[in-house]
N, CA, C and O of each residue as an XYZ file, in Angstrom:
352
protein
N      50.583     21.686    107.558
C      50.568     21.082    109.159
C      51.717     20.861    109.715
O      52.880     21.193    109.486
N      50.773     19.780    111.059
C      52.572     20.031    111.941
C      52.369     18.818    113.153
O      51.437     19.110    113.902
N      52.872     17.856    113.408
C      52.952     16.448    114.386
C      52.726     17.332    115.555
O      53.560     18.115    116.009
N      51.717     17.170    115.930
C      51.563     17.952    117.909
C      52.407     17.263    118.460
O      52.706     16.095    118.213
N      53.040     18.316    119.624
C      54.041     18.159    120.076
C      53.881     17.259    121.180
O      54.744     16.817    121.939
N      52.628     17.051    121.153
C      52.550     16.004    123.147
C      52.737     14.753    122.755
O      53.023     14.018    123.700
N      52.655     13.902    121.081
C      53.009     13.232    121.040
C      54.718     12.974    121.080
O      55.614     13.807    121.214
N      54.823     10.986    120.850
C      56.190     11.326    120.315
C      56.051      9.542    119.936
O      55.011      8.889    120.017
N      57.441      9.017    119.507
C      57.298      7.892    119.110
C      58.620      7.513    120.209
O      59.635      8.160    120.468
N      57.979      5.773    120.878
C      58.576      5.473    121.889
C      58.812      3.778    121.310
O      57.819      3.138    120.966
N      59.852      3.311    121.262
C      60.067      2.016    121.104
C      59.767      0.650    122.240
O      60.578      0.206    123.052
N      58.555      0.240    122.033
C      58.284     -0.767    122.835
C      58.305     -2.223    122.781
O      57.856     -2.581    121.693
N      58.688     -3.335    123.610
C      58.847     -4.380    122.935
C      58.759     -4.503    121.564
O      57.870     -5.201    121.074
N      59.844     -3.713    120.638
C      60.203     -4.206    119.853
C      59.211     -3.278    118.425
O      59.683     -3.157    117.294
N      58.118     -2.846    118.749
C      57.079     -2.094    118.310
C      57.296      0.069    118.575
O      57.272      0.769    119.587
N      57.417      0.279    117.613
C      57.186      2.092    117.461
C      55.945      2.527    117.542
O      55.166      2.555    116.589
N      55.635      2.975    118.955
C      54.244      3.420    119.449
C      54.077      4.916    119.463
O      55.017      5.555    119.938
N      53.166      5.491    119.075
C      53.074      6.879    119.312
C      52.130      6.874    120.937
O      51.148      6.191    121.225
N      52.864      7.899    121.784
C      52.766      7.577    123.124
C      52.343      9.882    122.853
O      52.741     10.769    122.098
N      51.434      9.770    123.946
C      50.766     11.133    124.136
C      51.502     11.204    125.703
O      51.383     10.366    126.597
N      52.336     12.544    125.731
C      53.292     12.708    127.157
C      52.231     13.405    127.812
O      51.263     14.020    127.364
N      52.660     13.151    129.071
C      52.138     13.854    130.010
C      50.154     14.030    130.327
O      49.422     14.793    130.958
N      50.020     12.987    129.571
C      48.274     12.565    129.384
C      48.314     11.648    130.714
O      49.049     10.719    131.051
N      46.965     12.443    131.475
C      46.920     11.941    132.908
C      45.640     10.260    131.975
O      45.236     10.493    130.836
N      45.417      9.490    132.338
C      44.278      8.485    132.246
C      44.627      8.005    130.960
O      43.660      7.754    130.241
N      45.740      7.814    130.482
C      45.925      7.557    128.930
C      45.034      6.275    128.296
O      44.905      5.183    128.849
N      44.481      6.650    127.072
C      43.374      5.168    126.897
C      44.076      4.367    125.915
O      44.078      4.548    124.697
N      44.743      3.356    126.649
C      45.639      2.090    126.212
C      44.727      1.387    125.301
O      45.287      0.338    124.983
N      43.467      1.491    124.679
C      42.516      0.964    123.849
C      42.726      1.036    122.329
O      42.437      0.420    121.303
N      43.420      2.178    122.766
C      43.746      2.844    120.932
C      45.633      2.948    120.573
O      46.180      4.048    120.505
N      46.369      1.704    120.391
C      47.900      2.250    119.790
C      47.866      2.010    118.877
O      47.348      1.229    118.080
N      48.750      3.075    119.005
C      48.631      3.524    117.356
C      50.537      2.857    117.230
O      51.410      3.197    118.029
N      50.742      1.962    116.124
C      51.918      1.749    115.843
C      52.678      1.725    114.536
O      52.310      1.130    113.523
N      53.747      2.419    114.671
C      54.498      2.687    113.105
C      55.637      1.995    112.657
O      56.601      1.565    113.289
N      55.274      1.949    111.078
C      56.145      0.919    110.580
C      57.641      2.065    110.087
O      57.726      3.293    110.063
N      58.762      0.840    109.711
C      59.466      1.890    109.607
C      59.793      3.007    108.871
O      60.851      3.632    108.943
N      58.737      3.265    108.075
C      58.951      4.262    106.957
C      58.067      5.239    107.615
O      58.106      6.443    107.364
N      57.217      4.657    108.516
C      56.095      5.952    108.970
C      57.481      6.614    110.271
O      57.672      7.825    110.379
N      58.255      5.621    111.082
C      58.755      6.650    111.755
C      60.048      7.288    111.175
O      60.550      8.261    111.738
N      60.624      6.716    109.987
C      61.385      7.586    109.384
C      60.544      9.336    108.627
O      61.202     10.298    108.231
N      59.500      9.269    108.637
C      58.309     10.631    108.082
C      58.420     11.134    109.203
O      58.549     12.355    109.298
N      58.390     10.094    110.637
C      57.706     11.407    111.739
C      59.106     11.546    112.591
O      59.050     11.966    113.746
N      60.039     11.278    112.150
C      61.688     11.803    112.850
C      61.832     12.792    111.861
O      62.248     13.893    112.223
N      61.489     12.547    110.348
C      62.375     13.841    109.497
C      61.183     15.178    109.381
O      61.543     16.350    109.276
N      59.833     14.775    109.419
C      59.292     16.171    109.648
C      58.634     16.374    111.584
O      57.782     17.166    111.987
N      59.036     15.850    111.993
C      58.524     16.338    114.016
C      59.359     17.468    114.035
O      60.488     17.548    113.550
N      58.490     18.658    114.851
C      58.819     19.847    114.920
C      58.888     20.766    113.893
O      59.839     21.547    113.930
N      57.908     20.875    112.761
C      58.350     21.293    111.730
C      56.838     21.315    110.959
O      56.179     20.277    110.899
N      56.385     22.481    110.421
C      55.143     22.454    109.559
C      55.862     21.665    108.084
O      56.964     21.681    107.534
N      54.631     21.051    107.865
C      55.417     19.783    106.235
C      53.763     20.350    105.817
O      52.638     20.697    106.178
N      54.572     20.139    104.930
C      52.827     19.502    103.249
C      53.372     18.161    103.085
O      54.472     17.704    103.396
N      52.287     17.595    102.489
C      52.649     16.617    101.489
C      53.529     16.271    101.197
O      54.028     15.211    101.574
N      54.089     17.191    100.299
C      55.469     17.403     98.789
C      56.212     17.406    100.179
O      56.572     16.237    100.321
N      56.513     17.938    100.982
C      57.674     17.587    102.307
C      57.748     16.455    102.356
O      58.797     16.028    101.874
N      56.643     15.240    102.987
C      56.348     14.480    103.106
C      57.458     13.087    101.820
O      58.316     12.224    102.002
N      56.851     13.546    100.870
C      57.251     13.144    100.119
C      58.089     13.312     99.219
O      58.329     12.306     98.553
N      58.629     14.237     98.954
C      60.663     14.376     98.773
C      61.393     13.268     99.838
O      62.226     12.466     99.417
N      60.974     13.318    101.307
C      61.712     12.547    101.942
C      61.640     11.370    101.766
O      62.671     10.847    102.189
N      60.629     10.311    101.163
C      60.384      9.118    100.429
C      61.734      9.184     99.248
O      62.779      8.545     99.125
N      60.944     10.552     98.324
C      61.948     10.597     97.263
C      63.740      9.935     97.488
O      64.483      9.043     97.078
N      63.711     11.040     98.375
C      65.037     10.863     98.782
C      65.727      9.676     99.126
O      66.868      9.384     98.767
N      64.815      8.871     99.992
C      65.589      7.508    101.223
C      65.167      6.792    100.592
O      65.266      5.739    101.223
N      64.537      6.525     99.332
C      63.937      5.708     99.245
C      63.816      5.470     97.114
O      63.605      4.410     96.524
N      64.007      6.659     96.581
C      64.834      6.581     95.301
C      63.341      6.183     94.355
O      63.426      5.867     93.168
N      62.168      6.248     95.002
C      61.137      5.849     94.846
C      60.460      7.674     93.562
O      60.785      8.844     93.762
N      59.540      7.130     92.430
C      59.191      8.445     91.512
C      58.668      9.146     92.297
O      58.611      8.800     93.478
N      58.069     10.484     91.805
C      57.143     11.490     92.827
C      55.818     10.838     93.201
O      55.471     10.654     94.368
N      55.127     10.513     92.170
C      53.734      9.925     92.119
C      53.376      8.815     92.597
O      52.265      8.575     93.070
N      54.312      8.048     92.505
C      54.228      7.297     93.810
C      54.645      7.791     95.671
O      54.081      7.424     96.701
N      55.412      8.401     95.549
C      56.173      8.886     96.855
C      54.304     10.171     97.591
O      53.774     10.541     98.638
N      54.157     10.263     96.276
C      52.798     11.461     96.893
C      51.808     11.141     97.188
O      51.020     11.517     98.055
N      51.792     10.082     96.134
C      50.518      8.721     97.425
C      50.676      8.161     98.468
O      49.724      7.956     99.221
N      52.125      7.723     98.800
C      52.210      7.101     99.780
C      52.348      7.921    100.716
O      52.041      7.501    101.831
N      52.918      9.549    100.588
C      53.216     10.313    101.817
C      51.389     10.952    102.385
O      51.297     11.611    103.421
N      50.362     10.682    101.694
C      49.018     11.479    101.760
C      48.691     10.402    102.343
O      48.311     10.646    103.488
N      48.644      8.723    101.948
C      48.301      8.160    102.912
C      48.725      8.089    104.344
O      47.934      7.789    105.238
N      50.232      8.424    104.591
C      50.287      8.913    105.268
C      49.652      9.885    106.563
O      49.199      9.912    107.707
N      49.926     10.425    105.691
C      48.639     11.955    106.382
C      47.401     11.916    106.814
O      46.879     12.522    107.749
N      46.939     11.112    106.020
C      45.197     10.763    106.319
C      45.129      9.549    107.699
O      44.081      9.579    108.345
N      45.891      8.818    108.010
C      46.322      7.894    109.025
C      46.326      8.884    110.223
O      45.469      9.021    111.095
N      47.912      9.769    109.989
C      47.780     10.622    111.161
C      46.599     12.108    111.502
O      46.479     12.637    112.608
N      45.965     12.461    110.427
C      44.636     12.726    110.321
C      43.545     12.165    111.323
O      43.213     12.471    112.468
N      43.042     11.019    110.224
C      42.248     10.115    111.423
C      42.498      9.444    112.829
O      41.910      8.509    113.372
N      43.987     10.534    113.413
C      44.190      9.683    113.893
C      44.250     10.863    115.416
O      44.534     10.610    116.587
N      43.949     11.846    114.911
C      43.718     13.557    115.144
C      45.539     13.792    115.740
O      45.454     14.391    116.812
N      46.501     13.621    115.523
C      48.033     13.402    115.846
C      48.490     14.691    115.170
O      49.513     15.203    115.624
N      47.590     15.559    113.681
C      48.443     16.204    113.043
C      47.853     17.459    114.055
O      47.202     17.337    115.093
N      48.482     19.149    113.129
C      47.130     19.918    113.819
C      47.595     20.527    112.292
O      46.965     21.451    111.777
């Protein structure tokens, strides 16, 4: 899967928000805010094809957590991204 290129993370008032680039009449009723870990995954994986295992490896490398926990967390992140239609 891949993060859709039309989406970028921008910091607004201290929050990391996902915004659609070049969209006219953006729907501001649905704001997607990312925590620091979600931003880390975004930065590491944006522009690349990735799997849940790739995301988990970022978490293991960065935080030193076990692979099982990293896979669960990575899967949760990916499912949320799918719900928001941010990945293809």
